[in-house]
Wavefront OBJ file of the C-alpha trace (Angstrom):
o trace
v 0.000 0.000 0.000
v 1.224 3.505 -0.685
v 0.558 6.533 1.484
v -2.648 7.254 -0.420
v -4.256 4.107 0.894
v -4.460 2.366 -2.468
v -2.402 -0.351 -4.062
v -0.083 0.704 -6.836
v -0.947 -2.201 -9.055
v -2.341 -2.793 -12.503
v -5.425 -0.784 -13.346
v -8.686 -2.597 -13.094
v -10.730 -1.050 -15.861
v -11.624 -2.450 -19.243
v -9.858 0.055 -21.496
v -6.962 -2.394 -22.069
v -8.145 -5.979 -22.428
v -4.742 -7.327 -23.431
v -1.117 -6.270 -23.363
v -1.190 -2.885 -25.133
v 1.032 -1.919 -28.014
v 3.456 0.729 -26.812
v 6.542 2.576 -27.862
v 9.256 4.454 -26.007
v 8.355 7.849 -24.673
v 8.758 10.481 -27.377
v 8.398 14.111 -26.215
v 7.627 15.184 -29.799
v 4.460 13.075 -29.943
v 3.317 13.425 -26.360
v -0.362 14.351 -25.883
v -0.891 17.408 -23.662
v -3.900 17.528 -21.325
v -5.565 20.834 -20.565
v -4.985 21.890 -16.972
v -2.072 19.461 -16.440
v 1.591 20.466 -16.657
v 3.932 17.648 -17.704
v 7.528 17.668 -16.458
v 9.928 15.188 -18.053
v 12.678 14.017 -15.660
v 15.345 11.330 -15.893
v 17.592 9.499 -13.393
v 20.968 11.104 -12.801
v 24.100 10.392 -10.752
v 23.429 8.624 -7.479
v 19.788 7.992 -8.352
v 18.872 11.697 -8.162
v 16.454 13.065 -10.756
v 17.656 15.542 -13.372
v 16.273 17.424 -16.333
v 17.292 15.484 -19.471
v 18.704 18.648 -21.028
v 20.824 19.384 -17.927
v 21.984 15.997 -16.560
v 24.681 17.489 -14.355
v 22.249 19.318 -12.053
v 20.438 17.068 -9.511
v 17.064 18.437 -8.448
v 15.617 18.922 -4.994
v 11.985 19.787 -4.203
v 12.461 23.552 -4.473
v 14.223 23.212 -7.815
v 11.405 21.061 -9.196
v 8.806 23.546 -7.920
v 10.717 26.387 -9.574
v 10.742 24.536 -12.895
v 6.985 24.065 -12.653
v 6.309 27.709 -11.748
v 8.335 28.886 -14.720
v 6.427 26.751 -17.177
v 2.963 26.110 -15.743
v -0.137 28.109 -14.952
v -0.695 28.705 -11.233
v -3.880 26.585 -11.269
v -2.420 23.506 -12.971
v -1.681 20.102 -11.478
v 1.664 18.488 -12.313
v 2.499 15.111 -13.844
v 6.057 13.806 -13.515
v 7.065 11.841 -16.591
v 9.766 9.649 -15.051
v 10.113 5.901 -14.551
v 9.622 4.637 -10.972
v 8.290 8.004 -9.832
v 7.084 6.552 -6.503
v 10.699 5.905 -5.491
v 10.925 9.666 -4.934
v 7.667 9.870 -2.991
v 8.980 12.243 -0.304
v 10.484 14.564 -2.893
v 7.289 14.884 -4.941
v 5.085 15.119 -1.848
v 7.172 18.113 -0.809
v 6.755 19.543 -4.318
v 2.979 19.171 -3.968
v 3.141 21.093 -0.691
v 5.248 23.878 -2.204
v 2.908 24.259 -5.192
v -0.375 23.698 -3.367
v -1.559 21.324 -6.118
v -1.651 17.598 -6.831
v 1.374 15.880 -8.331
v 0.907 12.724 -10.420
v 3.751 10.175 -10.414
v 4.222 6.713 -11.841
v 4.200 3.688 -9.478
v 7.389 1.961 -8.430
v 8.375 -0.761 -10.887
v 6.853 0.974 -13.900
v 8.174 2.464 -17.139
v 6.621 5.451 -18.891
v 5.578 4.479 -22.397
v 3.377 5.870 -25.133
v 0.297 3.762 -25.877
v -0.184 3.259 -29.604
v -3.323 1.097 -29.407
v -6.517 1.243 -27.301
v -9.371 -1.225 -27.254
v -12.886 -0.048 -26.512
v -14.494 -3.382 -27.249
v -13.780 -6.405 -29.387
v -11.948 -4.395 -31.999
v -8.647 -2.625 -31.529
v -8.267 1.043 -32.490
v -4.743 1.931 -33.636
v -3.434 5.421 -33.029
v -3.331 7.835 -35.938
v 0.025 7.876 -37.667
v 1.963 10.911 -36.549
v -0.736 11.893 -34.016
v -0.228 12.587 -30.302
v 0.168 9.632 -27.948
v -0.926 9.134 -24.345
v 1.646 8.510 -21.611
v 0.954 5.314 -19.645
v 2.897 3.684 -16.759
v 3.506 0.013 -17.637
v 4.476 -2.657 -15.135
v 8.058 -3.602 -15.920
v 7.317 -7.336 -15.567
v 3.751 -7.913 -16.735
v 3.679 -4.985 -19.188
v 0.170 -4.160 -17.987
v -0.903 -0.516 -17.507
v -0.839 0.891 -13.981
v -2.714 3.901 -12.642
v -0.874 7.095 -11.806
v -0.451 7.883 -8.114
v -1.934 11.208 -7.008
v 0.140 12.956 -4.337
v -1.824 15.681 -2.574
v -0.226 18.559 -0.616
v 0.647 17.001 2.773
v -1.121 19.693 4.810
v -4.241 19.347 2.640
v -4.208 15.615 1.925
v -7.500 13.698 1.876
v -8.982 10.484 0.516
v -11.172 12.454 -1.920
v -10.504 12.351 -5.680
v -8.382 14.797 -7.648
v -9.188 17.108 -10.544
v -8.529 14.401 -13.155
v -9.900 10.872 -13.603
v -7.677 7.791 -13.934
v -8.671 5.299 -16.604
v -6.482 2.242 -17.250
v -3.252 4.162 -16.830
v -4.546 7.178 -18.709
v -5.265 10.600 -17.263
v -8.620 11.931 -18.434
v -10.241 15.331 -17.758
v -13.497 15.200 -15.842
v -16.589 16.941 -17.179
v -19.517 18.805 -15.678
v -19.893 20.743 -12.431
v -17.010 20.580 -9.958
v -18.489 18.798 -6.952
v -16.892 16.963 -4.055
v -18.888 14.520 -1.936
v -19.826 15.470 1.614
v -21.171 12.897 4.104
v -24.684 14.328 3.564
v -24.420 16.691 0.644
v -22.070 18.279 -1.856
v -19.178 20.766 -1.868
v -19.126 22.949 -4.971
v -15.687 24.226 -5.974
v -13.797 26.068 -8.704
v -10.357 25.440 -10.129
v -8.877 28.141 -7.890
v -10.160 26.735 -4.577
v -10.428 23.030 -5.438
v -7.551 21.807 -3.235
v -8.513 23.807 -0.139
v -12.228 23.038 -0.583
v -11.407 19.332 -0.877
v -9.352 19.416 2.340
v -12.098 21.227 4.243
v -14.884 19.018 2.896
v -12.964 15.945 4.039
v -13.139 17.105 7.671
v -16.926 17.516 7.855
v -18.663 14.663 9.631
v -22.041 13.076 8.987
v -25.040 14.941 10.404
v -28.566 13.909 11.262
v -31.492 15.318 9.330
v -29.717 18.016 7.318
v -28.240 18.181 3.800
v -25.099 20.326 3.581
v -23.985 22.196 0.457
v -20.693 24.096 0.530
v -20.699 26.958 -1.981
v -19.032 30.328 -2.513
v -21.191 33.460 -2.515
v -20.318 35.849 -5.342
v -22.059 38.935 -6.764
v -25.303 38.222 -4.907
v -25.480 34.630 -6.156
v -23.753 31.249 -5.912
v -20.426 30.579 -7.652
v -20.350 27.237 -9.483
v -17.265 25.919 -11.290
v -16.931 23.547 -14.218
v -14.198 21.006 -14.906
v -13.459 22.864 -18.124
v -12.017 25.602 -15.915
v -14.896 28.072 -16.310
v -17.148 29.373 -13.535
v -20.519 31.128 -13.381
v -22.667 32.885 -10.803
v -25.947 30.965 -10.406
v -29.279 32.132 -9.095
v -31.221 30.152 -6.516
v -33.201 28.392 -9.234
v -30.072 27.496 -11.202
v -28.393 26.154 -8.065
v -31.479 24.021 -7.440
v -30.952 22.438 -10.874
v -27.292 21.722 -10.036
v -28.420 20.004 -6.823
v -31.093 17.972 -8.583
v -29.619 14.632 -7.491
v -29.928 15.469 -3.783
v -33.167 14.585 -1.903
v -34.175 18.155 -1.022
v -37.974 18.297 -1.137
v -39.253 18.708 2.412
v -35.702 18.425 3.765
v -33.445 20.878 5.599
v -30.637 22.316 3.453
v -27.665 23.958 5.210
v -25.508 26.306 3.105
v -21.861 26.335 4.124
v -20.840 29.789 2.927
v -19.430 33.188 3.838
v -21.658 36.185 3.191
v -20.380 39.164 1.174
v -19.714 42.386 3.091
v -21.579 44.620 0.614
v -25.166 45.384 1.745
v -26.611 45.235 -1.786
v -25.022 41.843 -2.435
v -26.371 40.596 0.874
v -29.906 41.640 -0.103
v -29.599 39.845 -3.446
v -28.215 36.731 -1.775
v -31.165 36.636 0.646
v -33.502 36.708 -2.358
v -31.576 33.855 -4.000
v -31.729 31.777 -0.800
v -35.505 32.266 -0.735
v -35.696 31.282 -4.400
v -33.649 28.168 -3.667
v -36.077 27.242 -0.875
v -39.129 27.790 -3.103
v -37.631 25.799 -6.001
v -36.441 22.804 -3.994
v -39.178 22.752 -1.332
v -36.479 22.594 1.352
v -35.939 24.794 4.375
v -32.692 26.613 3.567
v -30.484 27.465 6.549
v -27.793 30.150 6.271
v -25.592 32.036 8.719
v -26.929 35.526 9.542
v -26.468 38.118 6.772
v -22.863 39.299 6.738
v -21.685 36.305 8.770
v -20.186 32.948 7.894
v -20.265 29.231 8.656
v -17.086 27.642 9.976
v -16.054 24.070 10.623
v -15.574 22.949 14.230
v -12.833 20.387 13.730
v -13.297 18.555 17.013
v -17.037 18.077 16.422
v -16.775 17.851 12.624
v -19.791 20.147 12.468
v -20.581 23.697 11.321
v -21.072 26.736 13.526
v -22.597 30.071 12.469
v -21.009 33.459 13.216
v -22.352 36.985 12.786
v -20.507 39.835 10.959
v -18.638 40.774 14.150
v -17.292 37.242 14.574
v -19.553 36.303 17.482
v -21.365 32.968 17.630
v -24.881 33.397 16.229
v -27.949 31.306 15.420
v -28.623 29.971 11.909
v -31.334 31.725 9.896
v -34.129 29.692 8.248
v -35.601 30.475 4.807
v -38.749 28.354 4.512
v -40.807 27.753 1.366
v -44.318 29.254 1.473
v -46.036 25.877 1.345
v -43.840 24.065 3.862
v -45.675 21.226 5.585
v -45.347 21.519 9.373
v -42.487 22.946 11.447
v -38.842 22.337 10.680
v -37.274 19.271 12.235
v -34.201 21.289 13.236
v -33.505 23.883 15.911
v -30.939 26.682 15.673
v -29.194 26.792 19.045
v -27.683 29.953 20.571
v -24.219 28.424 20.287
v -24.392 28.462 16.487
v -25.331 24.841 15.793
v -28.202 23.081 14.032
v -29.573 20.126 15.990
v -32.503 17.775 15.598
v -35.487 18.634 17.773
v -35.811 15.000 18.759
v -32.149 14.445 19.540
v -31.337 17.863 20.944
v -28.809 17.705 23.755
v -29.898 18.831 27.207
v -27.950 21.538 28.976
v -26.095 20.359 32.066
v -26.388 22.770 35.003
v -25.164 22.644 38.563
v -27.697 21.838 41.265
v -27.432 24.413 44.089
v -29.072 22.049 46.592
v -26.144 19.653 46.433
v -23.429 22.254 46.407
v -22.618 21.583 42.779
v -22.067 17.858 43.226
v -24.981 16.773 41.013
v -26.486 18.004 37.768
v -29.964 18.405 36.374
v -31.103 17.981 32.760
v -32.983 20.997 31.417
v -34.631 21.240 27.995
v -33.586 24.649 26.576
v -36.106 24.748 23.732
v -38.651 27.577 23.647
v -41.891 26.856 25.535
v -43.885 27.142 22.307
v -41.920 24.242 20.850
v -42.754 22.058 23.898
v -46.412 23.039 24.379
v -47.897 20.060 22.569
v -45.529 17.408 23.872
v -46.859 14.879 26.474
v -45.665 15.456 30.009
v -43.520 12.704 31.566
v -44.734 11.158 34.797
v -42.804 10.971 38.050
v -40.861 7.946 36.842
v -40.218 9.430 33.405
v -43.107 7.546 31.738
v -45.185 9.492 29.218
v -48.505 10.516 30.870
v -50.148 11.769 27.700
v -50.807 15.211 29.217
v -49.641 18.111 27.001
v -47.003 20.371 28.470
v -49.311 23.398 28.072
v -51.821 21.824 30.547
v -49.285 21.183 33.293
v -48.566 23.575 36.153
v -45.723 25.960 35.430
v -42.453 24.762 36.953
v -40.762 26.755 39.664
v -38.226 29.253 38.327
v -34.701 27.903 38.448
v -32.235 29.155 40.989
v -29.229 31.313 40.101
v -27.066 28.294 39.371
v -29.391 27.030 36.632
v -27.925 29.366 34.005
v -24.701 28.219 32.352
v -21.679 30.237 33.394
v -17.961 30.093 32.711
v -15.809 27.995 34.985
v -14.886 30.156 37.986
v -11.256 31.148 38.375
v -9.323 29.030 40.839
v -11.899 26.226 41.071
v -10.647 23.637 43.497
v -9.535 20.300 42.154
v -12.033 17.552 42.749
v -15.096 19.801 42.780
v -18.082 19.137 40.525
v -17.965 19.976 36.835
v -19.091 23.348 35.535
v -20.754 24.138 32.187
v -18.248 24.716 29.384
v -19.227 28.101 27.923
v -17.301 30.755 25.954
v -15.394 33.448 27.823
v -15.705 37.184 27.034
v -13.853 38.501 23.985
v -11.229 41.202 24.735
v -10.890 44.580 23.029
v -8.086 44.698 20.442
v -5.501 47.376 19.694
v -2.882 47.552 16.920
v 0.669 47.599 18.230
v 3.342 49.935 16.967
v 5.831 48.342 14.601
v 8.567 49.145 17.112
v 6.901 47.089 19.836
v 8.689 44.196 21.506
v 9.404 41.067 19.470
v 6.972 38.139 19.436
v 9.331 35.170 19.120
v 8.450 33.199 15.956
v 10.679 34.620 13.174
v 7.848 34.640 10.611
v 5.586 36.776 12.851
v 6.167 40.401 11.922
v 5.488 43.267 14.261
v 2.446 45.521 14.340
v -0.154 42.833 15.157
v -3.557 43.332 16.763
v -3.244 42.338 20.425
v -5.522 42.409 23.451
v -5.823 45.876 24.988
v -7.005 44.509 28.327
v -6.513 41.417 30.446
v -8.730 38.434 29.648
v -8.913 34.696 30.237
v -8.838 31.812 27.756
v -8.178 28.066 27.487
v -5.034 26.361 26.176
v -5.070 22.731 25.108
v -2.383 20.482 26.548
v -1.409 16.872 25.884
v -0.763 14.599 28.829
v -1.077 15.343 32.520
v -2.186 18.955 33.203
v -0.147 18.912 36.414
v 3.021 18.297 34.409
v 2.044 21.026 31.953
v 1.755 23.418 34.902
v 5.134 22.398 36.315
v 7.225 21.805 33.177
v 5.327 23.521 30.363
v 2.941 22.670 27.531
v 4.528 20.321 24.949
v 4.770 22.004 21.553
v 6.894 21.998 18.401
v 6.080 25.682 17.807
v 7.221 28.888 19.473
v 3.652 29.775 20.347
v 0.508 28.294 21.861
v -3.090 28.590 20.650
v -5.713 29.822 23.136
v -9.511 29.530 22.804
v -12.306 31.531 24.376
v -14.672 28.604 23.855
v -13.381 25.356 25.414
v -15.539 23.439 22.937
v -13.184 24.582 20.160
v -10.617 22.086 21.446
v -10.953 18.403 20.428
v -13.393 16.433 22.559
v -11.828 15.016 25.702
v -8.808 17.343 25.597
v -7.119 18.501 28.784
v -7.264 22.277 29.112
v -5.377 24.948 30.993
v -7.172 28.137 31.893
v -4.866 31.149 31.621
v -5.061 34.847 32.431
v -3.450 36.965 29.693
v -2.193 40.464 30.382
v -2.433 43.346 27.853
v -0.416 42.672 24.716
v 0.089 38.988 25.486
v -2.221 37.517 22.795
v -2.616 38.090 19.063
v -6.042 37.675 17.453
v -5.651 34.951 14.826
v -8.635 36.107 12.785
v -6.757 39.317 11.849
v -3.185 38.006 11.787
v -0.919 40.195 9.668
v 1.805 37.805 8.571
v 2.547 35.172 5.971
v 1.706 32.050 7.935
v 3.573 28.755 7.341
v 1.243 26.179 5.818
v 1.789 23.643 8.608
v -0.625 25.372 10.985
v -2.999 27.386 8.798
v -5.785 25.141 10.052
v -5.765 26.897 13.421
v -6.216 30.370 11.940
v -9.299 32.452 11.268
v -11.475 31.490 14.236
v -12.970 34.524 16.005
v -12.356 32.971 19.430
v -8.782 31.807 18.776
v -5.666 33.694 19.870
v -1.946 33.149 19.456
v 0.285 33.310 22.541
v 3.825 33.930 21.185
v 6.798 32.671 23.172
v 8.294 36.141 23.716
v 5.057 37.312 25.395
v 4.500 34.349 27.741
v 5.764 36.486 30.627
v 2.363 38.211 30.415
v 0.439 34.926 30.825
v -0.390 33.287 34.130
v -2.027 29.920 34.809
v -5.365 29.740 36.612
v -5.980 25.975 36.683
v -6.187 22.728 34.770
v -9.370 21.055 33.538
v -10.527 17.918 31.779
v -13.365 18.207 29.278
v -16.277 15.855 29.957
v -17.706 15.688 26.436
v -19.044 19.129 25.620
v -21.157 19.646 28.706
v -18.783 20.194 31.616
v -15.210 21.014 32.618
v -13.814 19.026 35.535
v -11.113 20.841 37.558
v -7.987 18.710 38.001
v -5.300 21.083 39.295
v -5.165 24.541 40.868
v -2.289 26.660 39.532
v -3.248 30.251 40.195
v -0.380 32.601 39.315
v 2.086 30.060 37.866
v 3.808 31.143 34.602
v 2.873 29.413 31.357
v 5.800 27.682 29.632
v 6.511 25.757 26.429
v 8.614 22.598 26.568
v 10.064 20.443 23.808
v 7.625 18.081 22.134
v 8.473 14.396 21.630
v 11.215 13.818 19.091
v 8.793 11.809 16.946
v 7.097 15.087 16.005
v 10.238 17.143 15.394
v 13.912 16.954 14.524
v 15.826 16.085 17.705
v 13.041 17.604 19.800
v 13.739 21.066 18.370
v 11.030 23.589 17.471
v 9.947 23.948 13.868
v 11.268 27.513 13.741
v 15.068 27.131 13.649
v 18.034 28.578 11.786
v 19.057 26.524 8.767
v 22.439 25.761 7.191
v 23.641 26.364 4.575
v 21.810 29.572 3.762
v 22.310 29.108 0.020
v 24.088 26.842 -2.418
v 25.628 23.510 -1.458
v 28.252 23.094 1.248
v 30.642 20.384 2.400
v 30.222 18.671 5.780
v 31.215 15.468 7.570
v 29.344 12.717 9.404
v 30.908 10.340 11.926
v 29.377 6.832 11.939
v 30.097 3.376 13.421
v 32.090 1.130 11.118
v 29.711 -1.758 11.850
v 26.012 -1.011 12.143
v 22.652 -1.401 10.441
v 22.564 1.977 8.755
v 21.889 5.524 9.841
v 20.500 6.496 13.250
v 16.772 7.060 13.438
v 15.529 10.617 13.747
v 18.639 12.721 13.256
v 22.379 12.753 12.696
v 24.989 15.320 13.867
v 27.213 16.827 11.163
v 30.546 18.644 11.342
v 31.765 21.519 9.201
v 35.396 20.530 9.851
v 36.884 17.042 9.762
v 36.776 15.633 13.336
v 39.582 13.765 15.086
v 39.939 10.132 14.009
v 38.322 7.582 16.281
v 38.912 3.802 16.135
v 35.967 1.779 14.891
v 34.409 4.750 13.118
v 33.742 5.770 9.533
v 33.899 9.337 8.266
v 31.862 10.344 5.239
v 32.236 13.620 3.395
v 28.845 14.833 2.192
v 27.390 17.644 0.102
v 24.533 19.442 1.879
v 21.964 21.436 -0.166
v 20.666 24.759 1.129
v 18.539 24.628 4.285
v 18.863 20.888 4.922
v 20.410 21.028 8.400
v 19.640 22.867 11.646
v 22.332 25.329 12.700
v 22.429 24.710 16.453
v 24.681 27.671 17.307
v 22.540 30.174 15.382
v 19.321 28.656 16.745
v 20.669 28.835 20.295
v 21.397 32.546 19.832
v 17.910 33.096 18.375
v 16.167 31.390 21.318
v 18.326 32.964 24.026
v 15.700 35.675 24.578
v 12.866 33.186 25.115
v 13.381 31.853 28.668
v 9.828 30.449 28.876
v 10.362 28.240 25.800
v 12.316 25.215 27.035
v 13.883 23.395 24.078
v 16.743 20.924 23.597
v 18.828 23.507 21.766
v 20.791 24.513 24.872
v 21.699 20.899 25.659
v 22.899 20.222 22.119
v 24.864 23.476 22.128
v 26.601 22.567 25.386
v 27.389 19.093 24.001
v 29.235 20.684 21.085
v 26.749 19.657 18.385
v 26.902 22.272 15.623
v 24.671 20.867 12.874
v 21.730 18.460 12.987
v 20.490 16.593 9.909
v 16.925 15.259 10.118
v 16.187 11.764 8.838
v 13.740 13.167 6.280
v 16.707 14.703 4.460
v 18.945 11.612 4.490
v 18.199 10.702 0.886
v 18.879 14.300 -0.274
v 22.478 14.162 0.948
v 25.156 12.787 -1.407
v 28.297 11.125 -0.030
v 31.371 12.219 -1.998
v 34.176 10.417 -0.133
v 34.552 7.931 2.697
v 37.350 7.481 5.233
v 38.313 4.787 7.750
v 40.210 5.362 10.997
v 43.646 3.820 10.713
v 46.924 4.550 12.442
v 45.549 7.520 14.370
v 44.260 9.299 11.271
v 41.626 9.186 8.561
v 42.512 7.266 5.394
v 40.416 7.420 2.276
v 38.583 4.267 1.203
v 39.415 3.402 -2.364
v 36.942 2.313 -5.050
v 34.104 4.113 -3.301
v 31.212 5.127 -5.581
v 29.470 8.399 -4.552
v 25.757 8.102 -3.870
v 22.871 9.014 -1.560
v 23.695 8.884 2.144
v 21.468 5.898 3.154
v 22.674 3.518 0.459
v 26.308 4.630 0.647
v 26.518 4.188 4.423
v 24.722 0.836 4.340
v 27.245 -0.445 1.806
v 30.220 0.809 3.791
v 29.028 -0.604 7.112
v 28.107 -4.035 5.770
v 31.142 -4.576 3.533
v 34.356 -6.277 4.544
v 37.169 -3.834 5.399
v 37.649 -1.894 2.206
v 41.001 -1.290 0.563
v 42.583 1.917 1.765
v 43.841 4.326 -0.868
v 47.623 4.533 -0.214
v 47.761 7.987 -1.795
v 45.238 9.425 0.680
v 46.472 11.813 3.388
v 46.902 10.606 6.941
v 45.538 12.188 10.098
v 44.763 15.864 9.918
l 1 2 3 4 5 6 7 8 9 10 11 12 13 14 15 16 17 18 19 20 21 22 23 24 25 26 27 28 29 30 31 32 33 34 35 36 37 38 39 40 41 42 43 44 45 46 47 48 49 50 51 52 53 54 55 56 57 58 59 60 61 62 63 64 65 66 67 68 69 70 71 72 73 74 75 76 77 78 79 80 81 82 83 84 85 86 87 88 89 90 91 92 93 94 95 96 97 98 99 100 101 102 103 104 105 106 107 108 109 110 111 112 113 114 115 116 117 118 119 120 121 122 123 124 125 126 127 128 129 130 131 132 133 134 135 136 137 138 139 140 141 142 143 144 145 146 147 148 149 150 151 152 153 154 155 156 157 158 159 160 161 162 163 164 165 166 167 168 169 170 171 172 173 174 175 176 177 178 179 180 181 182 183 184 185 186 187 188 189 190 191 192 193 194 195 196 197 198 199 200 201 202 203 204 205 206 207 208 209 210 211 212 213 214 215 216 217 218 219 220 221 222 223 224 225 226 227 228 229 230 231 232 233 234 235 236 237 238 239 240 241 242 243 244 245 246 247 248 249 250 251 252 253 254 255 256 257 258 259 260 261 262 263 264 265 266 267 268 269 270 271 272 273 274 275 276 277 278 279 280 281 282 283 284 285 286 287 288 289 290 291 292 293 294 295 296 297 298 299 300 301 302 303 304 305 306 307 308 309 310 311 312 313 314 315 316 317 318 319 320 321 322 323 324 325 326 327 328 329 330 331 332 333 334 335 336 337 338 339 340 341 342 343 344 345 346 347 348 349 350 351 352 353 354 355 356 357 358 359 360 361 362 363 364 365 366 367 368 369 370 371 372 373 374 375 376 377 378 379 380 381 382 383 384 385 386 387 388 389 390 391 392 393 394 395 396 397 398 399 400 401 402 403 404 405 406 407 408 409 410 411 412 413 414 415 416 417 418 419 420 421 422 423 424 425 426 427 428 429 430 431 432 433 434 435 436 437 438 439 440 441 442 443 444 445 446 447 448 449 450 451 452 453 454 455 456 457 458 459 460 461 462 463 464 465 466 467 468 469 470 471 472 473 474 475 476 477 478 479 480 481 482 483 484 485 486 487 488 489 490 491 492 493 494 495 496 497 498 499 500 501 502 503 504 505 506 507 508 509 510 511 512 513 514 515 516 517 518 519 520 521 522 523 524 525 526 527 528 529 530 531 532 533 534 535 536 537 538 539 540 541 542 543 544 545 546 547 548 549 550 551 552 553 554 555 556 557 558 559 560 561 562 563 564 565 566 567 568 569 570 571 572 573 574 575 576 577 578 579 580 581 582 583 584 585 586 587 588 589 590 591 592 593 594 595 596 597 598 599 600 601 602 603 604 605 606 607 608 609 610 611 612 613 614 615 616 617 618 619 620 621 622 623 624 625 626 627 628 629 630 631 632 633 634 635 636 637 638 639 640 641 642 643 644 645 646 647 648 649 650 651 652 653 654 655 656 657 658 659 660 661 662 663 664 665 666 667 668 669 670 671 672 673 674 675 676 677 678 679 680 681 682 683 684 685 686 687 688 689 690 691 692 693 694 695 696 697 698 699 700 701 702 703 704 705 706 707 708 709 710 711 712 713 714 715 716
């Protein structure tokens, strides 16, 4: 199985019903496909890929991405025309991430050939003499066609299909409206937003009793794209025709969209939503005018927000001849829930000092008037609610409230509700630094102190004492504890003025690895250089989405960041580090055991100067491309001003480690020479063939003692 979850084997369609007639790949007769950029690469020295016209220049991911940008349109996918493309899976996955588009590669064990004959039935159809030919990956043994592998950008990867269809080793353009399947609906996309829409659609979970359609609002209508690359603004009636295959009559239809800011466009969009409801016979639900619908990742559901970014109720647009009330309720916390399955609010019972909870139905009284009243034992008595005596008004504790500051550990749970949003102010560009090097100054920060929740992994008590584990130089804080994944441990923090940056209005180019945490109106960034303004209040465990259970009291303790597990980073270092070399390719050395099973897992220290010879060791001289190693000395100097960010940089610096090479870059490093310790010095190993670091080291460590080159220099 490959990383896409599918077997890279022969295609299973019926386009080829026997071994196809093929010929060697000929760039002059290659058939181009609209919307797909083809890049022809060939194997070079050491197994690295090169451009056939420049065989002396091995390519890394950035070089391949640059070639594509120079020759392709920004909206095009890329197909790599090279044999055994899957052998360079990491390289092309990185290319997909740099370009933000899919990259098609051939499976391992395949050759790229041009098909000269297709069969669509009993009779064979030969290709036209001199006409264009289709590129097909053929299994090197069976000579059967194999499907191309689609590599999606790693930060946006899903199991959903790509822009093109695969048919018996051929790449074919799709036709019709661009639509991606949702668990209960459809996501409409255009060529420009296809990849991001696909990634977002993949995260939506199944819902009960509602059909979801994701669509972009444009010019007072609905933007619909076509696989030909065109797009049009549809009215409500035209969108109803596009959605003709969905069971909409009498159903509830939820539109996943962001409203335009222009008042005239909003008025036109309201009219189109009403038209959509009248045409389909469905109740159409939208966020309030000017607002938006956003995905709650932990619940895999949608929440509505108003124009100011506050949680708001969904708005219903019902057809004039709707039969009976809607089966859904719009809750105050921005969700749509079934009236039958609506969750009950958990409140603290004052009579028991908060140790027990009562279930309260928070629906309006009008919605409950005709429901039978339950008896003392919970059995339906058949008496309508409207005929029963009015219940006693609830006490003060019946209303949900935020968790009180400094709640004692072991006390009863409290309702998990959003905390107040602070006022923002724009900082001067000469304000103090934030910490992460990509975060430029002049951000919008909190003008007043406020409280929020920070998610932590593991024991909250350890997070209070040692810091929150993270691979970043910041932490994300939420006003609403329900924004964190269900069951997460939370820390409640008090943030002084200027200590938090509002993510919804972040003014920086954000690295793609954490764009998924941006844009939420209740999400804030706590940069490492401002953690001295943050104090811990306590630790909590989330009990579903109803209550927070206090686990530790930590009033006044500072909030810290500590190194995350090495499995999520290089040597336990943060993602923001100084890289070496800054440009070009530089020479370095690696010291390895003479007898071993290969390279160490995770990372490898490198030296810029040849180290002292050590018995039983090998020394390999390598060529390091730009940015492939972590410069420990420069990173240590960068992090010196962040005392509340505890990383492993200081320990490595004290141990004399200067450069760290991550295991992901092992195959990008080429070994030029190898030396063996002998007679107190390093002596060059003769008959050594340069190659990629993993294969070269494995050969050196497993071979019998190699012949030493007598002309090589001795100890240095």
